[in-house]
NUFI-950819 format. One record per residue (C-alpha): residue number from 1; x, z, y. Coordinates in pm, whole numbers, padded with zeros to 5 digits. Layout:
BEGIN
- NUM / X / Z / Y
...
***
This chain:
BEGIN
- 1 / -00402 / -03839 / 09072
- 2 / -00586 / -03557 / 08890
- 3 / -00503 / -03727 / 08560
- 4 / -00133 / -03712 / 08637
- 5 / -00158 / -03344 / 08726
- 6 / -00348 / -03281 / 08404
- 7 / -00084 / -03477 / 08218
- 8 / 00201 / -03260 / 08346
- 9 / -00001 / -02943 / 08288
- 10 / -00074 / -03058 / 07932
- 11 / 00291 / -03128 / 07860
- 12 / 00423 / -02808 / 08019
- 13 / 00359 / -02633 / 07686
- 14 / 00597 / -02867 / 07502
- 15 / 00974 / -02872 / 07507
- 16 / 01073 / -03205 / 07660
- 17 / 01407 / -03370 / 07603
- 18 / 01552 / -03603 / 07872
- 19 / 01449 / -03918 / 07684
- 20 / 01090 / -03797 / 07668
- 21 / 01088 / -03708 / 08036
- 22 / 01204 / -04056 / 08134
- 23 / 00949 / -04214 / 07901
- 24 / 00669 / -04001 / 08042
- 25 / 00763 / -04085 / 08401
- 26 / 00753 / -04456 / 08314
- 27 / 00401 / -04408 / 08174
- 28 / 00292 / -04223 / 08487
- 29 / 00440 / -04481 / 08725
- 30 / 00275 / -04770 / 08543
- 31 / -00070 / -04613 / 08606
- 32 / -00163 / -04631 / 08238
- 33 / -00323 / -04287 / 08243
- 34 / -00670 / -04366 / 08377
- 35 / -00868 / -04083 / 08219
- 36 / -00804 / -03737 / 08078
- 37 / -00856 / -03876 / 07727
- 38 / -00535 / -04071 / 07761
- 39 / -00352 / -03745 / 07823
- 40 / -00460 / -03634 / 07476
- 41 / -00292 / -03943 / 07334
- 42 / 00047 / -03807 / 07432
- 43 / -00001 / -03503 / 07208
- 44 / -00108 / -03730 / 06923
- 45 / 00201 / -03945 / 06978
- 46 / 00422 / -03635 / 06963
- 47 / 00257 / -03528 / 06636
- 48 / 00294 / -03880 / 06498
- 49 / 00663 / -03887 / 06588
- 50 / 00720 / -03552 / 06415
- 51 / 00536 / -03664 / 06101
- 52 / 00724 / -03997 / 06100
- 53 / 01060 / -03817 / 06117
- 54 / 00954 / -03592 / 05831
- 55 / 00847 / -03893 / 05625
- 56 / 01185 / -04056 / 05683
- 57 / 01367 / -03745 / 05560
- 58 / 01146 / -03739 / 05249
- 59 / 01238 / -04105 / 05195
- 60 / 01608 / -04023 / 05207
- 61 / 01557 / -03742 / 04955
- 62 / 01371 / -03985 / 04729
- 63 / 01664 / -04225 / 04750
- 64 / 01914 / -03950 / 04662
- 65 / 01703 / -03838 / 04367
- 66 / 01678 / -04200 / 04249
- 67 / 02056 / -04225 / 04247
- 68 / 02076 / -03892 / 04062
- 69 / 01821 / -04021 / 03810
- 70 / 02031 / -04331 / 03745
- 71 / 02343 / -04121 / 03694
- 72 / 02160 / -03877 / 03466
- 73 / 02023 / -04163 / 03255
- 74 / 02374 / -04300 / 03216
- 75 / 02521 / -03961 / 03123
- 76 / 02235 / -03889 / 02884
- 77 / 02296 / -04221 / 02713
- 78 / 02667 / -04147 / 02676
- 79 / 02597 / -03795 / 02546
- 80 / 02335 / -03921 / 02301
- 81 / 02597 / -04152 / 02147
- 82 / 02797 / -03845 / 02048
- 83 / 02506 / -03636 / 01923
- 84 / 02352 / -03612 / 01581
- 85 / 01977 / -03689 / 01576
- 86 / 01921 / -03432 / 01300
- 87 / 02102 / -03146 / 01474
- 88 / 01885 / -02869 / 01619
- 89 / 01964 / -02603 / 01874
- 90 / 01805 / -02260 / 01874
- 91 / 01645 / -02127 / 02195
- 92 / 01463 / -01791 / 02164
- 93 / 01392 / -01847 / 01793
- 94 / 01269 / -02202 / 01857
- 95 / 01438 / -02502 / 01703
- 96 / 01483 / -02785 / 01954
- 97 / 01641 / -03119 / 01873
- 98 / 01965 / -03187 / 02053
- 99 / 01838 / -03519 / 02190
- 100 / 01549 / -03348 / 02366
- 101 / 01790 / -03110 / 02538
- 102 / 02001 / -03405 / 02653
- 103 / 01695 / -03581 / 02799
- 104 / 01564 / -03275 / 02984
- 105 / 01770 / -03348 / 03298
- 106 / 01636 / -03704 / 03350
- 107 / 01282 / -03587 / 03277
- 108 / 01315 / -03307 / 03531
- 109 / 01449 / -03544 / 03799
- 110 / 01175 / -03795 / 03720
- 111 / 00904 / -03530 / 03759
- 112 / 01055 / -03423 / 04095
- 113 / 01050 / -03787 / 04206
- 114 / 00684 / -03820 / 04106
- 115 / 00601 / -03511 / 04309
- 116 / 00790 / -03650 / 04606
- 117 / 00595 / -03975 / 04580
- 118 / 00265 / -03788 / 04588
- 119 / 00386 / -03580 / 04884
- 120 / 00503 / -03887 / 05079
- 121 / 00170 / -04055 / 05006
- 122 / -00012 / -03763 / 05166
- 123 / 00221 / -03780 / 05468
- 124 / 00152 / -04155 / 05499
- 125 / -00220 / -04078 / 05492
- 126 / -00169 / -03828 / 05774
- 127 / 00010 / -04097 / 05976
- 128 / -00270 / -04346 / 05912
- 129 / -00525 / -04088 / 06028
- 130 / -00327 / -04032 / 06348
- 131 / -00315 / -04407 / 06411
- 132 / -00692 / -04424 / 06363
- 133 / -00730 / -04145 / 06620
- 134 / -00512 / -04337 / 06861
- 135 / -00704 / -04661 / 06812
- 136 / -01035 / -04480 / 06861
- 137 / -00919 / -04336 / 07193
- 138 / -00776 / -04664 / 07323
***
């Protein structure tokens, strides 16, 4: 019984939604909380769920940027058909070829995608570390 009291005291600091309350009561009724260490698992699960939701939103942004990259490659190809490879544009007394200006948008989107891949990799590492913590406690 003290574990269950510690469990509810531990979770009183968090905002619980009705689905979480029903899930937590199922855990308590099944007598799965045998030691205070298992109470700490619930906080780890909450952190893992938050990180997983964030990783899913990053994945949807990556998908949207991939679609934008495809569209920008198509538009750059169409625009490059109508450009002269020898024509230069002047930006702040610098001569820049027109083709490079046309390809700046796909390059920018590609660099954002690379950054998002590195960021999602770090989030996946965080999730793996949380799973290792969970497996060590169980």
